[in-house]
C-alpha positions in Angstrom: 3.2 4.2 -6.5 3.8 2.9 -2.9 6.5 0.4 -2.4 6.1 -2.3 0.2 8.6 -4.6 1.7 7.7 -8.2 2.0 9.6 -11.3 3.3 9.9 -14.1 0.8 9.4 -17.7 1.8 11.0 -19.7 -1.0 14.3 -17.7 -1.3 14.4 -16.1 2.0 15.1 -12.4 2.5 13.2 -9.2 1.7 11.7 -8.0 -1.5 10.4 -4.5 -2.2 7.5 -4.3 -4.7 5.5 -1.6 -6.3 2.0 -2.1 -5.0 0.6 -0.9 -8.3 1.9 -4.1 -10.0 0.0 -6.5 -7.5 -2.9 -8.1 -9.4 -4.3 -10.2 -6.6 -3.2 -12.1 -3.5 -3.9 -15.9 -2.9 -4.0 -17.8 0.2 -3.5 -21.6 0.0 -2.9 -23.6 3.1 -1.2 -20.9 5.2 0.9 -19.7 2.3 0.4 -16.2 0.9 1.1 -15.8 -2.8 1.3 -12.5 -4.4 0.5 -12.4 -8.2 1.9 -9.5 -10.1 2.1 -8.1 -13.5 4.6 -9.7 -16.0 3.7 -13.2 -14.7 5.7 -12.5 -11.4 4.8 -14.7 -8.5 6.1 -14.5 -4.9 5.4 -16.6 -1.8 5.7 -14.3 1.2 5.4 -14.7 5.0 3.0 -11.9 5.6 -0.7 -12.6 5.8 -3.1 -10.9 3.2 -4.5 -8.7 6.0 -1.0 -7.2 6.7 -0.4 -6.6 3.1 -3.6 -4.8 2.5 -3.4 -2.8 5.6 0.1 -1.5 4.5 -1.2 -0.6 1.1 -4.3 1.1 2.4 -2.2 3.1 5.0 0.3 4.3 2.4 -2.5 5.2 -0.1 -4.5 7.1 2.6 -1.5 9.0 3.7 -0.6 9.9 0.2 -4.0 11.3 -0.6 -4.1 13.1 2.6 -0.7 14.8 2.1 -1.7 15.8 -1.5 -4.9 17.4 -0.2 -3.1 19.3 2.5 -0.5 20.6 0.0 -3.0 21.7 -2.5 -5.0 23.8 0.2 -8.2 22.0 -0.4 -8.3 20.9 3.2 -8.9 24.5 4.4 -11.7 27.0 3.8 -11.2 30.7 4.5 -14.3 32.6 5.9 -13.3 36.3 6.3 -10.1 36.2 8.4 -10.8 33.0 10.1 -9.5 29.8 8.6 -11.4 26.7 9.3 -9.7 23.1 9.0 -11.6 20.1 8.4 
């Protein structure tokens, strides 16, 4: 459940949202609108590409960290440990 910080246009200031509640992101004449669950709607300064890059980076890091902690990222052959 990655949280991302966005800058609101209409009320000014920052908002922190749970990325799992984002339904879709809409662009209309240079305005980025984030549609969320429960009917919430926010107009933000960030372009769609920046939002999607943040979410992708956080999810990738979360999965990578989980794999490393589980030990699935290493294989033992005899006494030698190989890392992928």
